[in-house]
Structure formats: C-alpha cells, structure tokens
C-alpha positions in Angstrom: 9.3 8.9 10.2 12.5 7.1 11.2 13.8 3.8 9.9 12.2 1.7 12.6 8.7 3.1 12.1 9.1 2.7 8.3 9.9 -0.9 8.8 6.8 -1.4 11.0 4.6 0.4 8.5 6.1 -1.3 5.5 8.5 0.7 3.4 7.5 1.1 -0.2 10.9 2.3 -1.4 12.1 -0.8 -3.1 8.8 -1.4 -4.9 10.6 0.1 -7.9 12.7 -0.7 -10.9 16.4 -0.5 -10.7 16.6 2.1 -13.5 14.8 4.6 -11.4 17.8 4.7 -9.0 20.4 4.6 -11.8 18.6 7.6 -13.5 18.7 9.3 -10.1 22.4 8.7 -9.7 23.2 10.0 -13.2 21.0 13.1 -12.7 22.7 13.9 -9.4 26.0 13.9 -11.3 24.8 16.1 -14.1 22.9 18.5 -11.9 19.6 17.8 -13.5 18.3 16.0 -10.4 17.3 19.3 -8.8 15.4 20.7 -11.7 11.7 21.3 -11.0 9.7 18.8 -13.0 6.2 17.7 -13.7 5.3 14.0 -14.4 2.0 12.9 -15.6 0.1 9.6 -15.5 -2.2 8.9 -18.4 -3.1 6.1 -20.9 -3.1 6.4 -24.6 -6.0 4.0 -25.1 -8.6 2.1 -23.2 -8.6 -1.7 -23.4 -10.3 -3.0 -26.6 -14.0 -2.5 -26.4 -14.1 -0.6 -23.2 -16.0 2.7 -23.2 -14.6 4.3 -20.0 -12.0 3.6 -17.4 -12.3 3.9 -13.6 -9.7 5.4 -11.3 -8.9 3.2 -8.3 -5.9 3.0 -6.0 -5.5 6.7 -5.3 -5.7 6.2 -1.6 -3.1 3.4 -1.8 -0.8 5.7 -3.8 -1.0 8.3 -1.1 -0.1 5.7 1.5 2.8 4.5 -0.7 4.2 8.0 -1.1 4.1 8.5 2.6 5.9 5.2 3.2 8.5 5.8 0.5 11.4 5.9 2.9 14.7 3.9 2.7 15.5 1.9 5.8 19.0 1.2 7.0 18.7 -2.4 5.8 17.6 -1.4 2.4 20.4 1.2 2.0 22.9 -1.5 3.1 21.6 -3.9 0.5 21.8 -1.2 -2.2 25.4 -0.5 -1.2 26.3 -4.2 -1.1 24.8 -4.8 -4.5 26.6 -1.7 -5.8 23.4 -0.5 -7.4 24.1 3.1 -6.7 27.1 5.2 -5.5 27.7 6.8 -2.1 26.3 10.2 -3.1 23.1 8.6 -4.2 22.9 6.6 -1.0 23.2 9.8 1.0 20.3 11.3 -1.0 18.2 8.2 -0.5 18.8 8.1 3.2 17.2 11.5 3.6 14.6 11.1 0.9 11.2 12.6 1.5 8.8 13.7 -1.2 8.3 17.4 -0.7 6.4 18.2 -3.9 2.8 18.4 -5.0 0.4 15.8 -6.4 -2.9 16.5 -8.1 -5.1 13.9 -9.7 -8.5 12.5 -10.6 -10.1 11.5 -7.3 -10.7 7.8 -6.7 -13.9 6.4 -8.2 -13.9 9.0 -11.1 -14.0 7.8 -14.7 -11.4 8.6 -17.3 -10.6 8.4 -21.0 -7.5 8.3 -23.3 -5.3 11.3 -22.5 -6.9 12.1 -19.2 -4.1 13.5 -16.8 -4.9 11.0 -14.0 -2.1 12.1 -11.8 0.3 15.0 -11.9 3.5 14.8 -9.7 5.5 18.0 -9.3 8.8 18.3 -7.5 12.4 18.0 -8.2 13.3 15.5 -10.9 15.1 13.4 -8.3 12.2 13.1 -5.9 9.5 12.6 -8.5 11.2 10.2 -10.9 11.7 7.4 -8.3 8.0 7.3 -7.5 7.2 6.1 -11.1 7.1 2.3 -10.6 5.2 2.2 -7.4 2.6 4.7 -8.6 2.0 2.8 -11.9 1.9 -0.6 -10.2 -0.9 0.5 -7.9 -2.9 2.5 -10.4 -2.6 0.1 -13.3 -3.7 -2.9 -11.2 -6.5 -1.3 -9.1 -7.9 0.7 -12.0 -8.1 -2.4 -14.2 -10.0 -4.3 -11.5 -12.3 -1.3 -10.9 -13.1 -1.0 -14.6 -14.1 -4.6 -14.8 -16.1 -4.4 -11.5 -17.9 -1.3 -12.8 -19.1 -3.2 -15.9 -20.3 -6.0 -13.6 -22.2 -3.8 -11.2 -23.8 -1.9 -14.1 -24.9 -5.2 -15.6 -26.3 -6.4 -12.2 -28.8 -3.5 -12.3 -28.9 -2.9 -8.6 -28.6 -6.5 -7.4 -25.7 -7.0 -5.0 -22.4 -8.4 -6.3 -19.9 -10.0 -4.0 -16.1 -10.3 -4.6 -14.9 -13.9 -4.1 -11.6 -14.0 -6.0 -9.0 -14.5 -3.2 -8.2 -18.1 -4.2 -7.4 -17.0 -7.8 -4.9 -14.3 -7.1 -1.7 -13.5 -5.3 -2.6 -13.2 -1.6 -1.8 -9.4 -1.4 -3.3 -8.7 -4.9 -6.5 -10.4 -3.6 -6.8 -7.7 -0.9 -6.3 -4.8 -3.2 -8.6 -6.3 -5.8 -11.4 -6.5 -3.2 -10.7 -2.8 -2.4 -10.9 -1.8 -6.1 -14.1 -3.8 -6.6 -15.7 -2.1 -3.6 -14.9 1.3 -5.1 -16.7 0.3 -8.3 -19.9 -0.9 -6.5 -19.3 -4.4 -5.2 -21.1 -4.8 -1.9 -18.9 -7.2 0.0 -15.9 -9.5 -0.2 -15.0 -13.0 1.0 -11.5 -11.9 1.9 -11.1 -11.2 5.6 -7.8 -9.3 5.2 -9.6 -6.8 2.9 -12.3 -6.4 5.5 -9.8 -5.9 8.3 -7.5 -3.5 6.3 -10.1 -1.5 4.5 -13.4 -1.9 6.4 -15.1 -3.7 3.5 -18.1 -5.8 4.6 -17.3 -9.5 4.5 -19.5 -12.4 3.7 -19.4 -16.2 3.3 -20.8 -19.4 4.8 -19.8 -22.8 3.5 -18.3 -24.7 0.5 -19.1 -28.1 -1.0 -16.5 -29.6 1.4 -18.7 -28.8 4.4 -21.6 -30.8 2.9 -19.3 -33.7 1.8 -17.7 -34.1 5.3 -21.1 -34.8 6.8 -22.9 -38.1 6.4 -25.7 -36.5 4.4 -27.0 -33.1 3.2 -29.6 -32.8 6.0 -26.9 -33.1 8.7 -24.8 -30.5 7.0 -27.6 -28.1 6.6 -28.7 -28.6 10.2 -25.1 -28.0 11.5 -24.8 -24.8 9.5 -28.2 -23.5 10.7 -27.5 -24.4 14.3 -24.2 -22.5 14.0 -25.2 -19.5 11.9 -29.0 -19.2 12.2 -31.9 -19.5 9.8 -30.7 -16.4 7.9 -27.7 -18.2 6.5 -27.0 -19.1 2.9 -27.1 -22.8 2.1 -25.1 -24.2 -0.9 -27.6 -26.5 -2.6 -25.9 -28.0 -5.7 -23.6 -30.6 -4.1 -25.8 -33.5 -5.1 -29.4 -33.2 -6.4 -30.5 -29.6 -6.5 -34.2 -30.2 -6.2 -33.8 -32.5 -3.2 -31.4 -30.1 -1.6 -33.8 -27.2 -1.8 -36.6 -29.3 -0.3 -34.3 -30.4 2.5 -33.0 -26.9 3.1 -36.5 -25.5 3.7 -37.5 -28.5 5.8 -34.5 -27.9 8.1 -34.5 -24.1 8.2 -38.2 -23.4 7.6 -39.5 -20.6 5.3 -37.2 -18.2 7.2 -34.2 -19.5 5.3 -32.0 -16.6 4.3 -30.7 -17.7 0.9 -29.6 -20.6 -1.3 -26.5 -20.6 -3.5 -26.2 -22.2 -6.9 -22.7 -22.8 -8.1 -22.9 -24.8 -11.3 -25.1 -25.7 -14.3 -27.4 -23.6 -16.4 -27.9 -20.8 -13.9 -30.8 -19.1 -15.7 -32.8 -22.4 -16.0 -31.9 -23.5 -12.5 -32.7 -20.1 -10.9 -36.2 -20.2 -12.3 -36.7 -23.8 -11.1 -35.4 -23.1 -7.6 -37.5 -19.9 -7.3 -40.6 -21.8 -8.2 -39.8 -24.6 -5.8 -39.0 -22.2 -3.0 -42.3 -20.3 -3.5 -44.2 -23.6 -3.5 -42.6 -24.6 -0.2 -43.6 -21.2 1.3 -40.0 -19.8 1.4 -41.0 -16.8 -0.7 -38.5 -14.6 1.1 -35.5 -16.9 0.6 -33.0 -15.3 -1.8 -31.1 -17.0 -4.6 -27.4 -16.3 -5.0 -25.5 -17.5 -8.0 -21.8 -18.0 -8.5 -19.7 -20.1 -11.0 -17.2 -18.1 -13.0 -19.5 -15.1 -13.6 -18.4 -12.1 -15.7 -20.4 -9.0 -16.9 -21.8 -10.9 -19.8 -23.1 -13.8 -17.7 -24.5 -11.3 -15.2 -26.3 -9.4 -18.0 -27.7 -12.7 -19.4 -29.2 -13.4 -15.9 -31.0 -10.0 -15.8 -34.4 -11.7 -16.4 -33.8 -14.6 -14.0 -35.1 -14.6 -10.4 -31.6 -14.0 -9.0 -31.0 -11.8 -6.0 -27.2 -11.5 -6.0 -24.0 -12.6 -7.7 -20.6 -13.9 -6.5 -17.7 -13.1 -8.8 -14.1 -14.3 -8.5 -11.9 -15.5 -11.3 -13.1 -13.1 -14.0 -12.6 -10.1 -11.8 -9.1 -10.8 -10.3 -7.3 -12.5 -13.2 -5.8 -10.8 -16.2 -8.3 -12.3 -18.7 -11.1 -10.5 -16.8 -9.5 -7.1 -16.5 -7.3 -6.1 -19.5 -4.4 -3.8 -18.7 -5.0 -0.1 -18.4 -1.6 0.6 -20.0 -1.0 3.7 -17.9 2.3 5.4 -18.2 4.3 8.0 -16.2 5.9 10.6 -18.4 7.9 13.8 -17.8 5.8 16.6 -19.4 7.5 19.7 -18.2 10.8 20.7 -16.5 12.7 23.8 -15.6 16.1 24.8 -17.0 17.2 25.8 -13.5 16.0 24.7 -10.0 13.7 27.7 -9.7 13.0 28.5 -13.3 9.6 28.3 -15.1 8.4 24.9 -16.3 9.0 24.3 -20.0 6.9 21.6 -21.9 8.8 18.5 -23.0 7.5 15.5 -24.9 8.5 12.3 -26.5 8.3 12.5 -30.3 9.4 9.1 -31.5 7.4 7.0 -33.9 5.4 3.9 -33.0 2.3 5.4 -31.3 4.1 6.3 -28.1 4.3 10.1 -28.5 3.2 12.3 -25.6 1.9 15.9 -25.3 4.1 18.3 -23.4 3.0 20.7 -20.7 1.4 20.5 -17.3 -2.2 19.8 -18.0 -5.7 20.5 -16.5 -8.8 18.5 -17.3 -12.5 19.3 -17.3 -15.5 17.1 -17.9 -17.7 19.4 -20.0 -21.5 18.7 -19.5 -24.3 19.3 -22.1 -27.5 21.2 -21.4 -28.9 18.1 -19.6 -25.9 17.7 -17.3 -24.7 14.6 -19.2 -20.9 14.5 -20.0 -20.2 15.8 -23.5 -16.4 15.7 -23.7 -13.2 15.3 -21.8 -11.3 18.5 -22.3 -7.6 18.5 -21.6 -5.5 21.6 -21.9 -2.4 23.5 -20.8 -2.2 27.1 -19.7 -5.2 29.1 -18.5 -8.4 27.2 -17.9 -11.3 28.8 -19.9 -13.8 30.4 -17.5 -16.7 28.2 -18.7 -14.7 25.0 -17.8 -13.4 26.1 -14.4 -16.4 24.7 -12.5 -15.9 21.3 -14.2 -12.3 20.6 -13.4 -11.6 17.0 -12.6 -8.2 17.0 -10.8 -8.1 17.7 -7.1 -5.2 18.4 -4.7 -3.8 15.2 -3.2 -0.4 16.2 -1.8 0.8 19.7 -1.0 4.5 20.4 -0.1 4.9 16.7 0.8 1.8 16.5 3.1 -1.2 14.4 2.1 -4.3 16.5 1.8 -6.5 14.3 -0.3 -7.1 11.2 1.8 -10.7 10.3 2.2 -12.9 7.4 3.4 -13.4 4.6 0.9 -17.2 5.2 0.9 -16.5 8.6 -0.6 -14.9 6.9 -3.6 -17.8 4.5 -3.9 -20.3 7.3 -3.9 -18.3 9.3 -6.4 -18.2 6.4 -8.8 -22.0 6.1 -8.8 -22.3 9.8 -9.7 -19.5 9.8 -12.3 -21.0 6.7 -14.1 -24.5 8.1 -14.0 -23.3 11.4 -15.6 -22.0 9.5 -18.7 -24.1 9.0 -21.8 -26.2 5.9 -21.7 -24.1 4.1 -24.2 -21.3 4.0 -21.6 -22.9 0.9 -20.0 -23.3 -1.1 -23.1 -21.3 -4.3 -23.0 -20.9 -4.5 -26.8 -17.5 -3.4 -28.0 -17.2 0.2 -28.9 -15.1 3.4 -28.7 -14.6 5.5 -25.6 -18.0 7.1 -24.8 -16.3 10.6 -24.5 -13.8 12.0 -27.0 -10.8 13.9 -25.6 -10.5 17.4 -26.8 -7.0 18.8 -26.5 -6.5 22.5 -25.9 -2.8 23.5 -25.9 
C-alpha cells in the first residue's frame, strides 16, 4: 500500500501517543528495537458491579493495523515538529506490521486477566500499535458490555441504537457497530448502516408534528409518504387523543406508535388498551426516553414491543471504562532468541503477570462455563478443546476478518454459556473466576 492509497483509505499511524515514537527512537539507538516481543491486552478488573465484559472492536483493530502506514505528509510533519530523528523517520517510512496477532474473537465475553489480544513481533513494530489498539478496544468493548446488559434485560424484544446526537460523530458510528455486536437490532445512524451494513430505522421527531397545523395533518403526511406500516410519535400533545387520531388516519394496519416521555409503564398499558379497543391489535408500541438496562428491565411486564436507547449507551455514564492495558509480557534477549517472561512489579495494584499466555473457558458437566483458565507454557490436554484465542494476523497478513453477523451470533452463544447469574443487573463480582496456571 503506497502513501496515496493510505491517504485514501485513512492512515491510522498518527492515532497514537507521542511517547510510542520516542520509545521507538530510543530503542533503535539501544538495539532493543529488533528484539522479538509479545504484548498483551488485558484488564485487571471489570467496571464496578459488572459480571462479565464483551469483546468488541476486533474487526476495527484489524483494519487499523492494515492502515498503520505513515504518509509523506505525516512524516514531513513529524520531521518539522522534531518529534523523532532521521533514523526513526526512515524506519517509519517503511513500517509494516509483519508479526502475529491472536485474540478473543469479537462478541466473546471476558473477565479480569483474560488475554484479550496478544501482539507478537519486534519491539519496534509492536510497541507503536499500543494506543490505536487500546483506543478501539476500550471504547467498543465498553459500549458492547452496556449493550449486552440492555439486550439481556429486553428479553428478546428488539432494541434500537439511537445515540448519534449524544456522541462525537465518528464515535456514534463505532458505538452503533459495538451495540449491534451485542444484540441491538438496528441503528438510527445512516453512516453506521452504510459503513457496516447495520439495519437502519427511524421515522419522525416532534418537530415534524409541530411544523404542521395539527397532529392529524402531520400523521396524514407521514402515512402518505411512508405507508401505514410506519411508526407515529404520539406524545407531542395529548397522548390519548393522538392515539385515536393515529388509528383514524392509518386504520388498524398502523405499524407502531412511539412514546418518548412520561411514566412509560403506565402509558404503555393505557395505549395498549386503547389500541386494542380501536381494533389496532397488531400495532406495536415502541418506547424511548433515556432508557438504560434498569429501565428496560422495569418495563418487562409492560406491553412494550421494542426499545430505543441513546444517551445511556453512548455516553460515559452508561458504559464505564473497561480499563484495558497493553503490556509487554515477554521478550527475547536477541532478535532470534527464545521469549523470556517480563512483568511489572511495582506497588499500587498495577502489577502484571509475565509470559505469553493462553486462555481456556472450562465448562462444567452441563456445558456451562465454570472458570476462565489462563496459563503459560503447554496447554493441558483437557483444556485444549476450549481455548478462546484465535489467529487474527499471521506474518502481517490478516486472517481473522469475519462478517459482523458472525460476531453477533458468537455473543449470543457466549452469553448463553455463562451461569444464569451473569445476567443479573444487581451489583456483583465477575461471574467467572480467573484461574492462573503459570
């Protein structure tokens, strides 16, 4: 891939921290840059109260690694800013990741200490991928973990992602992707639909009703444009009157009504009764209004057919950080020597465990996950069929790319294989303990 094609595709090379390149420069001078190394992505803890995490963003990581190429303009800027020296600039001009990456496949669940991603190559080529890998995995996995709790609470009812107006415009797209991995059925964001093939949905907001002389005219215009199967927003003025008008205009074939404010449980029961009395027994009820997993769970007994979620999914208050880190766990003393475990030993709860690791999800007699077993060295024979990591990149070539639907299906299986307590919304410890075999 030359500089022109990188620019067209969008280089990811400067989506990094300055210290990645200054470390590279110093390592090139010391000779350590060419030592074979293994880096590992993991988290020491789940967010408070969470019982499992969800891996999301793996596909985007693979794209980012492929696009990690320095353009002429980027190299000129680095030189002009005197960020690195000429030797380092020459290295960056020819940079291509030629190592191997293994990791938990997208949609899989994880726990504290799980080796979510293992990056092996020279120190130089692996260290500068740290920031871009962490930025993707931390963001997408946080969104997916929140989304998984919401889709679990929904109990099979569809959940729509509607958070584009509450997030950075690019973050909104990746949030929609992560939510889709964790079971959301559609998004309101058209760029997410275009880029990732996610189904899109949406009809009208309160402004559409307000711009018309009355609610009847607004409903008529929407139905004339979109058909009787559309969803009408019925809480701009008087809810009861709006439902009556909606059915009068659309007939009993009206697709759905949306409620966006008020006591959603009470209003859903009232609207359902009114729709049935008007003969619109097949008209669905969709609810929105700052929903989160707790609000969705509280609506379990209400006659609700689907949920729209925005703010609580895409903002930081709704998805606590995953706190993933990228640590060197093994390195060779010479370019071709054997990998030797290395680990951080300082106090303060930030120690790490050295060695290139494998992970297995051990099942019990009923096929339910019993423990997350993480080890170094030889994999015990009884755990070999249950290894979690898969090859993602071999000798610099992506081998683990897959359709987004595969990640969705994997998440359904992975969550179903956890103990039932995994889906409880009350605060608790991780549902699986991590057993370390070193």
